[in-house]
N, C-alpha and C positions, 0 to 999 in steps of 0.2 A: 538435398543434403540435410542430414540430421543436425540438430542443434549441437550435439556433442562433437561434431566434426569441424566446426567453425575454426577453432583455435589451431587445430592441426594444419588446416589449409593456410592460415596466415603464417604459421611457423615455417612453412615451406616457402612462402613467397617473401615475407619480410622477417626472417629469423631474428635480426638484431634490432628491430623496431620496438619501441617501448609500448607495452600493452597496458600495464597497470602500475600506478604510483601510489604508495601508501607510506606516509611519513618519509623515512630514509630508505624504504624498500622500493626498488625499481625492478620490475619484471619485464623482460623482453618477451616477444611472442614465443620464442624457442623455449625459454625457461618456464613460461606460463603453461605452455602445452605439455612440457615434461611433467610438471607438478600435477596437472589435471589427469594425465594418464597414470601417474603413480597413485593418485587418489582413487581412480577407478579400479585399479588393481587391488588396492587396499580394501575397498568396499567389496569387491568380488571375492577376496579371500575371507572376508567376514560372512560370506553367504548371502549378500544382497543380490536378489534376483530381479528380473523384469517385474514391474508392478509393486516391488517392495517399497515401503514408506520409510524415509529417513528424515527425522526432525532436526532442525538447526536453530539454536538459540545463541545468536552471535550479533555483535555490533558489526558495522560495515568494515570489512577487511578483505584482502585478496583471497583468503581461504574460503570465504562465502561463495565467491564466483567460481573457485576451483571445484567446490562441492557441487554447485549447480551444474557445471558442464560435465563433471565426472559421472554424476547420477544419470544425466541425459544420455551418456554413452551406453550405459547399462540398461536403459529403459526403466530405471527405477524412478521413484517419485520423491521430490523434495517437499518437505512440509515446513515452511518458514514459520517461526514463532516470534511474535511481537515481544520484545524484551521489556516492554512496559507492563506486561500482564503479571498478575499475582498467581500463586501456586494453584488455587482451584481452577483458574482459567486455563493455565498451561496443562494441567492434568486432564481437563476435558478434551482439549485438542489432541493430546497424545492418545487418549483412550478412544476417541471417536475415529481418528485416522488409523488406529491400530499400528502406530509407528513401531518398528522393531529395533531401530538404532536411533540414538539421540546424541547429537554433537552440541557441546556447550563450551562457552568460555569459562576458564577457571574462576573468574570473578562472580559467576552465577552459581557457584557450588552450593551456597546456602539455599538458594531457591530450588535447585534441582534436588537437593537432599529432602526438602520439604515436599516436593512433588513425589518423590519416591515413597514417602510415608503415606501419601494419599492413594497409592495404588497404581503402579505402572508395570504390572507383572509381564505384560507382553513385550516390554523392551528387554532385549537380551544382551545389549551392549551399549554402554555409555562411552563416549569419546570426548576427551577434554582438549581444549586448545589453550595454550598459555603456560605460565610457569606452575610447577608443582601440581601435577594432576593428582586427584585423590586416588587412593589405593583401589577403589572400585571402578575406576575408569581407565580406558586405554588412552595413550598419548597419541595425538594426531600426527605430529611430526615424526615420531618413532615409527608409526605405521607406514607413512610415506617412505621413510628411509629403507624399510624392509622390502618395499615393492621393487620388482625387477625393472631397472632403468631401460628405457628405449622400447619396451614392449607395449604395444597398444592393445587394449582389451577388445574383444570382438563385440560388434554391435548386431550380431545376427539375430534376426527375429524382431528387431526394433523398427517401427515405422512412424510416419508422420502423425498418425491418429492416436498413438500411444500417449497416455498421460505422463507428464513429467513434473508437474507442480500441483499441489493442493494448497491453495492460499485461503486461509480462514478470514472471514469478515464477520463483524458483529451481526447478530441476528435480530430481526424484528420480533421474534417470539421469545427473546431473552437468552438464546443460546447461539454461539457462533456457528456459522455454516461454512463448509469447505467447498470453494469453487475449484472444480477440476479443470486443469488447463492442458491441452494437448501440445505436442511439439509443433503441429501445424499452426495452431493458434499463435504461438510465440513467433513463428517465422513470419506470418503475415502482419502481426503487430509491429515487428521490427522493420518490415518493409515500409509500413506507414510512417514510422518515425524517420526512416531514411529519407523519405520524401519531404516531410515538413521541416526537418532540420537541414535538408540539402547537404547531407553528409559526404565527406571524402575521407580517405585514409589520413589526411593531415589534421583532422579535427581532434579537439581535446575537450572532454566534458568533465565537470566537477559534479559528482553524485551528491545531491543534497538530501535526498529522501532515504529512509532506511531500506535496506535491501530486502527486508521482509515484506515490503510494500510492492505492489505491482508497479508503482511509479518509479521506485528506486531501481528495481531489478529489470523490468521489461520496457520501461519508457526512457530510462536514462542509460544504464550501463550496457545492457545487451545490444541495443542498436549500434552504439559506437564500436563495440568489440566486433560485431558482425561486419562492420565496414572497415575494420583494420585500423581504427583510430586509437586514441589513448584515453584511459579512464583514470581520473584522480579520485581517490577515496579518502574520506576522513571518517573517524569512528562515529562522530555525532556532529550535527550542525551547530556551529558556533559562528555568529556573524563576522567578527573580526578575522577569525581563522579562515573563513570562507573567502572573504575579500582578499586576504593575503594569498590564498591559493589561486584565485582567479588571476591575480597580477603575476605571481611568480611563474605559474605554469602556462601563461599565455592561453588561457581557456578560450575556446571559440563558441562553445554551445553551453547554454545555461538554462536549466528548468528548475523551478522551485515553487513551493506553495506561496501564496500571496503573503502569508504571515511572515515568511522568511524575508521577503522583500521589505516588509514593514520594519523588521528588525534592523535591516541595513540603514534605513532612514533614521530610526529612533536611537540606535545604539552606537552608530559609527559615523566617522567623518568620511563620507564617500569620496570627497574631493582629494583625499590623500592617496588614493589608489589609481593606478593606471589600468583602466578597463577597456582600452582601445582594441584589444584582441577579440572582444565579443562580437560575433557576427549574427547570432540568433539568440533571443531570450524568450522563454515561454513561462506561463503559469497556468495552474489548473488545480482541481481537486477541492476547491472551496470557493465561497463567494468572493468575488474580486471587485474592489472599489474602483470606479472610473477615475476617481481622484488619484489613486495610486498609479494607474497607468499613465495618467497625464503628467504627474510629477516626475516619473522616470523618463518620460519622453522629453520633457524639458531639460533633463540632465543629459540628453543624447543617447538614452537607452530605450529602445522601442520594444515593448513586451507584447507578444501575441498570446492568445488564450487557447487552451485545449480543454476538452471535456471527455470524461470517461469514468469508468468504475472498475473494480477488481475483476468483475465477470467479463469485461470486454477489453480492458486497457483503453487506449485512446479511441474515441468515437468520432469526434469532430475536431477541427483545428482552424484557427483564424490566422491567415498569413500576416507577417509583420507589416506589409504594405497597407493592410486594412485595419491595423490595430487602433488607429485614431479615428479613421473615417467611420468604422463600425464599432466604436468603443462600446463595451458591454456585451458584445456578441461572442459566441464560441465558434463561429465560423460555419464551415461546410462539412459534410461527412468526409471521413478519411477515404483515400482511394480504394484500399482493399477492405471494403465493408459496405454494408447496406444499412441505410437509416431511413426511417419514416416516422412521422408524428401523427398520431391518430387521436380522435376524440373518444368519448366513452361509448359511442355507437360503432366504433371501429372504422370511422371514415377519416380520410385525409383532411387535415385542417387547412383552412384558407389563411392567407396572410392576416396577422393580427389576432387570430384565434389561438386558443391554448389546447394542447393535447399532450399525451404521454409519448416519450421517445422510445421507439422500438428499434432493436439492432439485429441484423442478420449477417450472414456470410461467415468467412473463416475466422473472424476475430472474436467470436463469442465462446464462452466456456462450454465444456461438454455436458456438465451436470453439476448438481450439488452432491457431494460425497454422501453416500448412504441416505439420501433424502429424495426418493423418487417422487413423493407428493409435492414437495417444495419445488423440485425441478419442473414438474408438470405445470405448476402455477406460474412459473417464471418464463419458461420457454414453451411457446405455443405455436404450432405450425411452422417451426423453424425460426421464429422471431423471439428474441429475448426482451421481455418487458422490464425496462429499467426502473420504473417507478418515479422517474424524473419528468417534470412537466416543463414544456417549452413552447415558444411561439416562433414564427418566422416572419421576416419582413418581405417586402415585395421583391427583393433581390435574392431571396432564398437563404439569407443568413439566419442562423439559429440563435435564439436567446433563451437561457435557462430562466424559468419563472419561479419554480419552487420544487420541493422534494415531496413527492406523494407519500413517501413512507416515513415522514417525520424525522428523518435522520438529522443529527446535529454534526456539523463539521467544525472541529475546534483545532486550530493550528495544523490543519491537514489531516487530522485523525478523525475517523468516523466513529460516532457515538450513537447508539440506538437507544431511545428512551426506555423501551420495554426491558432491556437488560439491566439498566440502572434501577428502574422501578422495582424489579424483582428483588434486587439486593436490599433496597430500602424497606420493602415490606417484611423483611425478616426481622426488623426491629419490633419488639413486643408492644411498643407504644403507638405504632403507625396503623391507622385504619385504612387509609387510602392515599394514593400519591400519583402525581403526573409530572413527568420531566419534559421540559421543552427548552428550546434554544432562545437565547437573548443576545443581542449584538454586544460585542466586546472590542474595544479599540485595539488591544494587543493581539488577541487570538482570533479575531474575526467573529467568533461565536462561542459561547460557553453555555453549559447547562444550568438550568434553574429548576428546583424541585418545589412544587406546590404540595404541601403535606397536610393531610387531615389526621389529627390525633384521635385516639380512642377516648371516650368519655372518662374524665377523671385523671387522665395521664398528662404529665408535663415533661417536656424535653426541649432543649434549645437547639439552635442550628449547629453550634459547635459540637455538641454531643452527638448529634445525628451524623455529621460528616466524619467524626472520629470513628463512629461505629462501622463505617464503610471501609476503613483501612483493612487491607488483606482480603476483602471480599471482591472488590473490583479494582482495576488499575486506576492509578491516581488521576490520569487524564480524563477518565470517564466520570469522576466524581463531580457533582454539581458544584458550581462556585458560589451559589447562594441558595438559601432555603426561605420560603415564605409559608407560614402556617395559616391555613384557611379553614373555614367552617364546612365547606363542601366544594366539590369540583363540578364545573359546568358539564353537563352530559346531554346527549341527544335522547329522544324517546326510546331509542334502541339500547341506551346505556353506554354509548361510546363517548369518550372524553372529547369535548370540543376544544382542541388545542388553540384554535384561533381566538377563542374567548380568553384563554390564559395569556396569550401574547398581547391581547388588548387590555389586560389588567382588570377584567370585569368580574373576577372571582371575589368572593366575600372573605375579607381578612378576619382573623381572630383578634378580638380586642385584647 
């Protein structure tokens, strides 16, 4: 069964069961299926064909999921866009993916207008969601209203191997790269979530992550809808609103970045909420403190850990019953997937040794969009090299050690130093720069920039950070800057980031 058919099936079985809740909006499976089919007809009328790319710049809302399933029906490809990005970054994704249609919320009109000025000639139709669409954009709801009710579009020629998502991640070379995901990959990722969440049609999940993330779309929302459960959506994560939603909707399944769990403890009185409906809680996507797991366990909430990345979705999972016994572990490989850990010689590691996690099977991406060389570097002989280093104990439980690619994860968002460094080097006063992660109590990890200025130049940290506005997204900006006389490098000229984190660089007086 194709991804686009899931909601039609549940509409036939449980037509009046609640599928999606968003503020005061409640969509049954019948209504949700009708809107998905109307959206598919709308896109079809706009000339969206199999393989066509459609970009979406939206907060979390039911229309995001409608678009996801509607495009899957047509064999078209969704290109989710991070709404934290600035115009040059959005423009790059649109041009790289050659998206032909762009959907956006009316609140993003200024950003989209700026993107238009930077060159998006390949986009032949803009579609606006929300009040007062601009004159140069089609209205989404009006388009759905024109679609013929009750008529399901044909999925002829669409199969499991067809791509239906290109999800962009920050690039180690300074440019985002698009991970191409097939319908087959999504199906098996969903089956894995079904197992570790132990889902039933009675389950309710609160989506905490943005739907432009693999976590929000494929680890949280899609598995519960596949199982016929109920998805609760909120535009953006707010600790108190999330706790209210958990209580009011009797949520049973909860997954969130560890930063979000920290916000619960720091910003809210958790004892004021009835969370007894929760049956499974998980976290993943960033470094998790054993102390955080312990504190929630003492409050009667046991949190298991999962590990994955955009290119694979979930790779490993730690059952709740092992959460305390194997605290700090990300568990075992998921059922529908293959995982091995190899040292630099390509040999399987022994317990206690460290190696790189390799992933195979139906859960890995197909390729990086328009990047055959990068694809070949990442997928070798059917194994995707994650760049993440891990070890195993005697029982086979996996523990993440470090990130081989120097990625910084701040509040659940991935930040690659090369991309930030490229932006900082555009400043005329900067001679050299290295960005690296430092621990942060609130966000888990934040970026710090070690900057070497050109001789005779003077600039302070505030000026440098202000310079980055509009060049990179706010969450990617370093939270601190230190000016140094030189950067520690190897004989081959590579920056020794371990020396930076140790504080052994030479500061400027």
